[in-house]
Steps between C-alpha positions, in 0.01 A plus 500: 500500500401519864660264747333354810698613804494240775686509830685195624327382821797624708455847351151524647650500850760757388223723367299451819788651702532801271510851636153656472603764248667250264182361343455766227858461378479121511172511304672720239777241470241227442331715235836550328584129517182391327592713198881518477681252728799475265567875536651441843870425536612140544545368853855391407683757286714221352184337361322779311255264323396323818125499569571589863468879525495763774272804537606762755271648764568796731744675270688181420560381855233228511509233230204311362651190338288333236517219245360557150328187364426593139365156409232543767441876453579527870733685736570339835607739773769316699596747773412846630746666738416797724840659572430861404168543679443606855270267687325776692180452301408136555320304233138454589383255238462135590453417134792651309402356163147638537642844583733486203218388273275780617760759403554353152321608187162323514495446122778242537334314786641401835848358549505124529637331810556156350856378465 
């Protein structure tokens, strides 16, 4: 089953401030989330069956926190943190969701921005 991966509206502003070289890794995370969101570790170790999960970026330094909504075949990205990236390469996109969608596999269609 493929999940729809949708960013929370606050995440769009977090993505917009991304370092310029972070887009390919973030797109890979989105591709992973639409196929296997439960493979990530739980956000709270004490709650291993919780639908809130975390996917690491930048060698584990930058978390992408997401909520798996099985009943809706959807994953909602709740936060993206840019701790491990240098901000020397500024993000140039004014439409982060469009940029993410363009880097995704076209056979699955663009990422949705509805919440």
